[in-house]
N, C-alpha and C positions, 0 to 999 in steps of 0.2 A: 518442591519436594513434599511428599505425603508424610503426615505425622504417623508415628507408630502407635497403633491402638493397643491399649492395655488389655491383657487377657482377662477373661471373665473370672469370677470367683471359682466357678466350677472347673475351668481350664487350669487355673493355678493349683487347685486342690489335686486334680489328677496328676499334674506335673510333680507335685510334692510326693504323692503316693508312689509314682514311678521311681523317683530318686531313692526313696526309702527301700523299695524292692531291690533296686540295683545294689545298694550298699549292703543290704542284708544278705544278698546272694553271695557276697564276697568275690574275691578274685580281681577286684579293681586295684590298679596301682595306687600307692599312697597319694600321689599328687592328684589323681582323678577323684579319689575318695574325699580329699580335703576340698576340692573344687565343688563336688556334689554337695558336701555338707554346707559350705558357704551359701550355695544357691538355695538349698533347702531352708536355711535360716532366714534368708530374705523372703522366700515364699511364705514361710510360716508367719513372719512378722506382718506381711501385707494382708494375709488372711485374717490374722488376729485383729488388725486395725479395722478391717471391713466388718467383721463380726461385732466389734465394740460399737461401731457407728450404727449398725442395724439395731443393736440392743437399745441404744440411746433413742433412736427414732421410735421404737416400740414403746418405750417408757413414756415418751411425750404423747404418743397416740392414746395410750391407756389413760394417762392423766386427763386428757381431753375428754374421753368418754365418761369419766367419773364426775365431771363438772356439770 
């Protein structure tokens, strides 16, 4: 069985943006809105973690350049 490949940062960001557009447009049933919100929270958290990791890598690289 093939492993599921995690979506790229850009793909997850686009998915989050689409969820926000759908919720802002209104007209979604409450259950669907809650599901979209939960999915958006998960996407936002994974994006935040990846950004934090990238910032930490940049800090290490900058400190290496100063030495």
